[in-house]
BAROZA-488928 format. One record per residue: residue number from 1; x negated, y negated, z of N, C-alpha, C in turn. Coordinates in nm, 2 decimals. Layout:
<dokes>
   k n.east n.north   n.up ca.east ca.north  ca.up c.east c.north   c.up
 NUM      X       Y      Z       X        Y      Z      X       Y      Z
...
</dokes>
This chain:
<dokes>
   k n.east n.north   n.up ca.east ca.north  ca.up c.east c.north   c.up
   1  -1.56   -0.85  -0.18   -1.45    -0.78  -0.24  -1.37   -0.87  -0.30
   2  -1.35   -0.88  -0.41   -1.29    -0.98  -0.49  -1.13   -0.93  -0.51
   3  -1.04   -1.05  -0.47   -0.89    -1.02  -0.47  -0.84   -1.08  -0.59
   4  -0.76   -0.99  -0.65   -0.66    -1.04  -0.76  -0.54   -1.09  -0.73
   5  -0.52   -1.20  -0.72   -0.39    -1.25  -0.66  -0.26   -1.25  -0.75
   6  -0.20   -1.15  -0.73   -0.05    -1.12  -0.81  -0.07   -1.14  -0.95
   7  -0.13   -1.02  -1.00   -0.13    -1.01  -1.16   0.00   -0.98  -1.21
   8   0.00   -1.02  -1.34    0.14    -0.97  -1.41   0.14   -0.83  -1.49
   9   0.03   -0.79  -1.45    0.00    -0.62  -1.51   0.13   -0.53  -1.45
  10   0.17   -0.45  -1.52    0.27    -0.37  -1.47   0.20   -0.21  -1.47
  11   0.24   -0.16  -1.38    0.20    -0.01  -1.36   0.33    0.08  -1.38
  12   0.32    0.17  -1.46    0.43     0.28  -1.49   0.45    0.37  -1.39
  13   0.57    0.38  -1.36    0.59     0.47  -1.23   0.64    0.61  -1.31
  14   0.76    0.60  -1.37    0.82     0.70  -1.43   0.91    0.69  -1.53
  15   0.92    0.75  -1.62    1.02     0.70  -1.74   0.99    0.58  -1.79
  16   1.09    0.49  -1.79    1.08     0.34  -1.83   1.07    0.26  -1.70
  17   1.06    0.30  -1.60    1.03     0.23  -1.47   0.91    0.18  -1.46
  18   0.88    0.06  -1.47    0.75     0.00  -1.44   0.75   -0.11  -1.34
  19   0.63   -0.12  -1.26    0.66    -0.23  -1.14   0.52   -0.31  -1.17
  20   0.53   -0.43  -1.10    0.40    -0.52  -1.10   0.37   -0.50  -0.96
  21   0.22   -0.46  -0.93    0.18    -0.43  -0.80   0.23   -0.51  -0.69
  22   0.24   -0.66  -0.73    0.28    -0.75  -0.61   0.41   -0.73  -0.58
  23   0.49   -0.66  -0.63    0.64    -0.61  -0.58   0.64   -0.50  -0.50
  24   0.52   -0.42  -0.48    0.53    -0.30  -0.42   0.47   -0.32  -0.28
  25   0.55   -0.29  -0.16    0.52    -0.29  -0.05   0.41   -0.18  -0.01
  26   0.45   -0.07  -0.02    0.37     0.04   0.03   0.42    0.17  -0.06
  27   0.33    0.28  -0.05    0.38     0.39  -0.09   0.36    0.51  -0.01
  28   0.46    0.60  -0.01    0.46     0.71   0.09   0.47    0.85   0.02
  29   0.39    0.94   0.06    0.40     1.08   0.00   0.50    1.15   0.05
  30   0.54    1.25  -0.05    0.63     1.33   0.02   0.63    1.45  -0.07
  31   0.54    1.55  -0.02    0.51     1.67  -0.09   0.44    1.63  -0.24
  32   0.55    1.68  -0.34    0.49     1.63  -0.49   0.55    1.52  -0.54
  33   0.61    1.43  -0.46    0.68     1.31  -0.48   0.62    1.19  -0.42
  34   0.64    1.09  -0.45    0.60     0.96  -0.37   0.72    0.85  -0.37
  35   0.73    0.82  -0.28    0.85     0.69  -0.27   0.76    0.57  -0.27
  36   0.83    0.49  -0.35    0.76     0.36  -0.38   0.84    0.24  -0.32
  37   0.82    0.17  -0.22    0.91     0.09  -0.15   0.88   -0.06  -0.20
  38   0.99   -0.10  -0.25    0.97    -0.25  -0.35   1.01   -0.38  -0.23
  39   0.96   -0.50  -0.29    1.01    -0.59  -0.21   1.16   -0.63  -0.18
  40   1.23   -0.60  -0.28    1.38    -0.63  -0.30   1.46   -0.52  -0.22
  41   1.39   -0.42  -0.15    1.44    -0.32  -0.05   1.46   -0.18  -0.15
  42   1.45   -0.20  -0.28    1.47    -0.08  -0.34   1.36    0.02  -0.32
  43   1.41    0.16  -0.33    1.31     0.26  -0.30   1.31    0.36  -0.43
  44   1.19    0.37  -0.49    1.20     0.45  -0.62   1.12    0.58  -0.58
  45   1.18    0.68  -0.63    1.09     0.82  -0.58   1.05    0.85  -0.73
  46   0.93    0.88  -0.72    0.83     0.92  -0.84   0.80    1.07  -0.82
  47   0.80    1.14  -0.93    0.77     1.29  -0.94   0.59    1.29  -0.96
  48   0.53    1.21  -0.90    0.40     1.22  -0.89   0.33    1.19  -0.76
  49   0.20    1.27  -0.73    0.16     1.27  -0.61   0.10    1.13  -0.58
  50   0.07    1.13  -0.45    0.02     0.98  -0.40  -0.12    0.98  -0.47
  51  -0.18    1.10  -0.47   -0.32     1.10  -0.51  -0.33    1.03  -0.65
  52  -0.21    1.08  -0.74   -0.23     1.04  -0.88  -0.20    0.91  -0.90
  53  -0.11    0.84  -0.81   -0.05     0.71  -0.80  -0.18    0.62  -0.75
  54  -0.25    0.68  -0.66   -0.36     0.58  -0.61  -0.45    0.56  -0.71
  55  -0.49    0.62  -0.82   -0.57     0.56  -0.92  -0.51    0.42  -0.98
  56  -0.41    0.44  -1.00   -0.33     0.30  -1.05  -0.34    0.18  -0.99
  57  -0.29    0.21  -0.85   -0.29     0.10  -0.75  -0.42    0.06  -0.66
  58  -0.52    0.13  -0.67   -0.64     0.12  -0.58  -0.70   -0.03  -0.62
  59  -0.71   -0.06  -0.76   -0.76    -0.17  -0.81  -0.67   -0.30  -0.79
  60  -0.56   -0.28  -0.72   -0.46    -0.42  -0.72  -0.45   -0.42  -0.56
  61  -0.56   -0.43  -0.47   -0.57    -0.46  -0.35  -0.46   -0.37  -0.26
  62  -0.47   -0.26  -0.28   -0.41    -0.13  -0.21  -0.50   -0.06  -0.12
  63  -0.47   -0.02  -0.01   -0.55     0.07   0.08  -0.47    0.19   0.13
  64  -0.54    0.28   0.13   -0.49     0.42   0.17  -0.50    0.45   0.31
  65  -0.39    0.44   0.41   -0.41     0.39   0.54  -0.41    0.55   0.60
  66  -0.37    0.64   0.56   -0.33     0.78   0.58  -0.30    0.88   0.46
  67  -0.33    1.02   0.48   -0.30     1.08   0.38  -0.15    1.08   0.32
  68  -0.06    1.02   0.41    0.06     0.98   0.32   0.11    0.85   0.32
  69   0.02    0.76   0.34    0.06     0.62   0.30  -0.05    0.55   0.23
  70  -0.02    0.45   0.13   -0.10     0.36   0.08  -0.04    0.21   0.08
  71  -0.08    0.11   0.14   -0.04    -0.02   0.17  -0.06   -0.13   0.06
  72  -0.01   -0.21   0.04   -0.04    -0.34  -0.04  -0.09   -0.43   0.05
  73  -0.23   -0.48   0.05   -0.27    -0.57   0.14  -0.20   -0.69   0.17
  74  -0.15   -0.76   0.06   -0.09    -0.88   0.05   0.03   -0.86   0.13
  75   0.07   -0.77   0.16    0.22    -0.73   0.24   0.18   -0.70   0.38
  76   0.05   -0.69   0.43    0.03    -0.64   0.57   0.04   -0.76   0.66
  77   0.14   -0.74   0.75    0.16    -0.87   0.85   0.09   -0.84   0.98
  78   0.06   -0.73   1.01   -0.02    -0.68   1.15  -0.04   -0.55   1.15
  79  -0.11   -0.50   1.27   -0.12    -0.38   1.29  -0.14   -0.34   1.47
  80  -0.15   -0.20   1.47   -0.14    -0.17   1.62  -0.26   -0.06   1.63
  81  -0.34   -0.08   1.72   -0.46     0.00   1.72  -0.48    0.06   1.87
  82  -0.37    0.02   1.93   -0.37     0.10   2.08  -0.23    0.16   2.10
  83  -0.22    0.25   2.16   -0.08     0.34   2.19  -0.04    0.37   2.03
  84  -0.14    0.45   1.94   -0.05     0.48   1.83  -0.14    0.40   1.72
  85  -0.16    0.43   1.61   -0.22     0.36   1.51  -0.12    0.34   1.40
  86  -0.08    0.22   1.39    0.03     0.18   1.27  -0.01    0.04   1.23
  87   0.04    0.03   1.09    0.00    -0.09   1.01   0.15   -0.15   0.98
  88   0.17   -0.27   1.00    0.30    -0.35   0.99   0.30   -0.40   0.85
  89   0.41   -0.35   0.78    0.42    -0.41   0.63   0.54   -0.50   0.62
  90   0.54   -0.63   0.59    0.65    -0.70   0.54   0.73   -0.71   0.65
  91   0.70   -0.72   0.79    0.75    -0.73   0.91   0.88   -0.65   0.92
  92   0.91   -0.54   0.83    1.02    -0.46   0.87   0.97   -0.30   0.85
  93   0.85   -0.28   0.80    0.82    -0.13   0.80   0.68   -0.12   0.87
  94   0.67    0.01   0.92    0.57     0.05   0.98   0.50    0.17   0.92
  95   0.38    0.18   0.90    0.32     0.31   0.84   0.20    0.37   0.93
  96   0.17    0.48   0.91    0.05     0.54   0.99  -0.07    0.48   0.95
  97  -0.19    0.48   1.04   -0.31     0.46   1.02  -0.38    0.58   1.09
  98  -0.46    0.64   1.00   -0.54     0.74   1.06  -0.66    0.69   1.13
  99  -0.69    0.78   1.22   -0.82     0.75   1.34  -0.92    0.74   1.24
 100  -0.95    0.84   1.14   -1.07     0.83   1.06  -1.08    0.72   0.95
 101  -0.96    0.66   0.92   -0.96     0.53   0.81  -0.96    0.40   0.92
 102  -0.94    0.40   1.03   -0.90     0.29   1.10  -1.03    0.19   1.10
 103  -1.16    0.21   1.11   -1.25     0.14   1.13  -1.27    0.06   0.96
 104  -1.27    0.13   0.87   -1.26     0.08   0.74  -1.16   -0.01   0.72
 105  -1.03    0.04   0.76   -0.91    -0.06   0.73  -0.94   -0.19   0.81
 106  -1.00   -0.20   0.91   -1.02    -0.32   1.00  -1.09   -0.40   0.93
 107  -1.22   -0.34   0.85   -1.30    -0.41   0.79  -1.25   -0.47   0.67
 108  -1.17   -0.37   0.59   -1.13    -0.41   0.47  -1.02   -0.53   0.50
 109  -0.94   -0.55   0.59   -0.83    -0.62   0.63  -0.89   -0.78   0.65
 110  -0.99   -0.76   0.74   -1.08    -0.88   0.78  -1.14   -0.93   0.66
 111  -1.22   -0.87   0.57   -1.25    -0.93   0.44  -1.17   -0.99   0.36
 112  -1.05   -0.89   0.34   -0.95    -0.95   0.28  -0.87   -1.07   0.29
 113  -0.83   -1.07   0.42   -0.79    -1.22   0.49  -0.85   -1.33   0.46
 114  -1.01   -1.32   0.50   -1.08    -1.43   0.49  -1.11   -1.46   0.35
 115  -1.09   -1.38   0.25   -1.12    -1.42   0.08  -1.00   -1.49   0.06
 116  -0.89   -1.48   0.12   -0.78    -1.57   0.08  -0.78   -1.69   0.11
 117  -0.85   -1.70   0.25   -0.84    -1.85   0.30  -0.94   -1.93   0.23
</dokes>
């Protein structure tokens, strides 16, 4: 798995709002909207589904942890696989990890982290 370290490419969210993938911590689905959580604490609500946005972010080291969440692997600081499945993002957020995606997530994170070292 080849990792792209912080590209300057931008992704259009809505209207004139664009973000670089490196500044996005994670995305959270909310019915037909998606909340995009940024490093600076800003939260952008986009009128696109997570499935639509996944196409843009998947090639920038993002992983779909759950039907409602997609995380930036650069910002994953840990995970919990006992007493509930959670992924820790940027030391202040926790997102759900589905049972079905747990094994693939662990493998992906392992490969990703070893590719950075």
